[in-house]
C-alpha positions, 0 to 999 in steps of 0.5 A, a space after each residue: 458837840 451841840 449845834 444850834 439852827 440858824 434862822 433866816 430873817 430879813 429886817 436890818 437893825 444894829 446891835 443885840 439885846 443884852 439878854 442874848 449875852 445873858 443866855 450866852 453866859 448861862 449856856 456856856 456855864 451849862 456846857 462847861 458843866 456837862 462836857 467837863 463831867 462827860 470827859 471824866 465819866 468813863 475813866 472814873 467808872 473804870 479806875 475808881 469804881 472798878 467797872 470793866 471798860 465794856 460796862 463803862 461804855 454801856 453806862 456812858 451810852 445809856 446816859 447820853 441817850 437818856 439825856 436826849 430823851 428827857 428834853 421832850 418831857 422838859 419842853 412839854 412841861 415848859 410849854 404847858 405849865 412852868 415856862 422856859 425861865 423856871 425850867 432853866 432854873 430848875 434844870 440848872 440847879 438839878 444838874 448842879 446837885 447831880 454833879 455834887 453827888 458825883 463829887 460825893 461818889 468820887 470822895 467815898 469810893 475808897 471808904 464805902 465802895 457800895 455807897 459810892 456806886 449808888 451815889 454815882 447812879 443817882 447822880 447820873 439820874 439827877 443830871 439826866 432829869 436836869 438836862 431834860 428841863 434845861 436843854 430844850 428851853 434855853 435856845 428857844 428863848 433866843 428868838 423871842 428876844 427879837 421882833 419877827 423878821 429881824 435880820 440880827 437873828 442869824 448873828 444872834 444864833 451864831 453868837 449863842 452857838 459859840 457860847 455852847 462850844 466855848 463852854 464845852 472847850 473850857 469845861 473839857 480843859 479845866 475838868 480834866 486838868 484838875 480831875 484826871 491827874 496822871 503822873 509822868 510814870 503813868 500813875 493816876 491819882 484816882 482821888 482827883 476825879 472829885 475835883 473835876 466833878 466839883 468844878 462842873 458843879 460850881 460852873 452850873 450853879 454859877 450859870 444858874 445864879 447869873 441867869 436868876 439875877 439878870 433874867 428879869 432885867 435883860 431877858 425881855 421881848 422888844 416890847 419889854 415883856 418877860 421872855 419865857 414866863 409861865 404860859 398863858 392859859 388863854 389861847 387866842 383864836 386863829 393864833 399860831 399858839 392855838 393851832 394843834 395837831 389832832 390825833 384820834 384815840 385809836 392812834 393814841 392807843 396804837 402808839 401805846 401798844 406799839 411802844 410796849 411791843 417794841 420795848 419787849 422786842 428790843 429787850 427780849 429779842 434783840 437783847 438790849 437792856 431796858 434803857 436802850 430798849 426804851 430809847 429805841 422804842 420811843 423813837 420808833 413809836 413817836 415817828 409812827 404816831 406822827 405819821 398817822 395824823 389824818 390831816 397830813 397832806 402828801 407834801 407834808 407826809 413826804 417831807 416828814 418821811 425825809 426827816 425819818 430817813 435822814 434821822 436813820 442815817 444820823 444814828 450811825 454818825 453819832 454812834 461812831 462820833 460818840 466813841 470820843 468819851 468811851 473807847 477813844 478815851 480808853 485808847 488815849 489812856 492805855 495805848 497812846 503816847 500823850 506827850 506833845 510839845 513837852 506836855 503830857 496830855 491827860 487822856 480825857 483832855 484829848 477829845 477836847 480837840 473837837 471843841 477847839 476845831 469847832 471854834 476854828 472852823 464854824 465860821 469858815 463853814 458858814 462862809 463856804 455854804 453862803 459862797 456856794 449858794 451865791 454861785 448856785 453850787 451849794 449841795 442839798 442838805 442830804 448830800 452835805 450830810 453824806 459828806 459828813 458821814 464820809 469825813 467821819 469814816 476817813 478819820 477812823 480810817 486814819 487811826 485804823 491804819 496807824 494801829 494796824 502795825 502796833 505791837 502790844 507794847 507800842 503806843 499810838 502817837 497822840 498827833 494821830 488822834 488829834 488828826 482824827 478829831 479834825 476829820 470828825 469835826 469837819 464831818 460834824 459841821 457838815 451834818 449836825 447844824 445842817 440836820 437841825 436846820 432841815 428839820 425846822 424847814 421840813 416840819 409842818 408848824 403843828 408838828 415842829 416840836 414833835 419832829 424835833 423830838 424825833 430828831 433828838 431821839 435819833 441822836 439818842 438812839 445813836 448814843 445808845 448804839 455808841 455804848 454797844 459799839 464801844 463795849 466791843 473794844 478788844 484788850 489794848 496793849 497795856 492789858 497784854 503787858 499786865 497779864 505778861 507781868 503776872 505770868 499769863 499769856 493773854 494772847 494764848 488765853 484769848 485764842 483759846 490755845 491754852 486753858 487758864 488755871 483758876 488762879 490765873 482767871 482770878 488774877 485776870 478778873 482782878 485786873 479787869 482783863 477780859 478772857 474772850 474776844 468781844 464780838 459785834 453783830 456776830 463778828 469777832 473783833 480780835 484787835 484794834 485794827 478790826 475794831 476801828 474798821 467797824 467805824 470805817 464801814 458803818 459811816 462809810 456805807 451810810 455815806 454812800 447809800 445816803 448820797 445814792 438816794 439824795 436825788 429821791 430825797 430832793 424830790 420828796 422835799 418839794 423845793 426845800 434844800 
């Protein structure tokens, strides 16, 4: 789930400007739109558009990764040309159109399958562009509603942060309820997906309309000036706006060459698709480009290196955490008994436990850090993030032990998935807001936007890796049962103790059942237990390594915690 940095300020004033609640509402409807659609996406790809689960995971990871790549462009256009307001409206309307295209895709797949697939790809592209305009601009407007040094800013960002998670919770409740309809006998009403996408579209247009109507009246600075208007072309000498980083032509050319080389490396040597290769290459290129600036002092360079190191570890967190929308949703769909308190939970709704736990635990965590700070026992940020990685690993370890003893016809109790999401949420609260806050503290002012871009690119790389990891999910129990009903011993086919006939291969392909075990990093994954161990080992090892180097990172941070 998204998180927002909470600024530190000292001046006492009561109440909040009404513009804050306009931004709260706009962001709430946008997160409804985005997370509601995200909850349905992989299930729609598999059940309506006949993608294999591994291919759906790759599309899902690439989509999320690009959603964190385009905000750099959207922020640049807002700062230089259009302003925050116009970009928010442009992004909101664009995302609403993208959801309508998904509605069209989900409405036509049974009548014109090829057109439906094309519409799906176009829709995802439109949403990626819209998200790029919207995401970096709305949160930056919150601080502009208050005078500098205003003590209300902490509470303001907390309120805005809750808008994000309230919207995500509502979206991931309503969209699955109307779009992911599974009958008690296990039959899925595939045509219902369109109503989930339509709900997301309506939410986005509603948020955009509210913002458009109320922006001029309420979204103003303490002096009454419009917040987020088109930027002025006149720069005042010695102002913060006039301070810019200077890069040599050599470093600019070097960055372009580096990007091309890295793009080719990831595409042809590492064998990633073009989208994943672009995401990885962008992050590395931007990081290297910033560090070449000759004006950096030793202290600034050390602090930037800390951001890079932490960004590397964050990749592993999001690569595992974002299984929620791909492999974990498939497991919830195919090998989970979703009955709880007499209610059969739609598989796409289970991941919404994360949003619920965020709303429950966000404020207690804020209180915990403040309480530890008063007693001078608050851990430094890298240690908090190592705890977050460890909690993520514990969540996956719980599920790994639960699936170890499951037979092909047995199902996982949904309560175990919910318990896993509890640990994942606690880990997120230790890592995500802490990381954003630390970047804002460590980044030199002239590189603040670019370094926040590097941080988001680390998130994007994590989402891309999430797609690769999710694609390595082995066949779930329902696949073995379906193959057995078709007269095929899937276990023997996978173990290569029998050679399936041409007719059997055609049946397996028709049922979208793989005939080989997946592999990751050269290791074959035979079952769900081995699959989940990957998500125990990656964040677990990362947690230990980050904790061990936290002392060195503390020195490199030069007094910042």
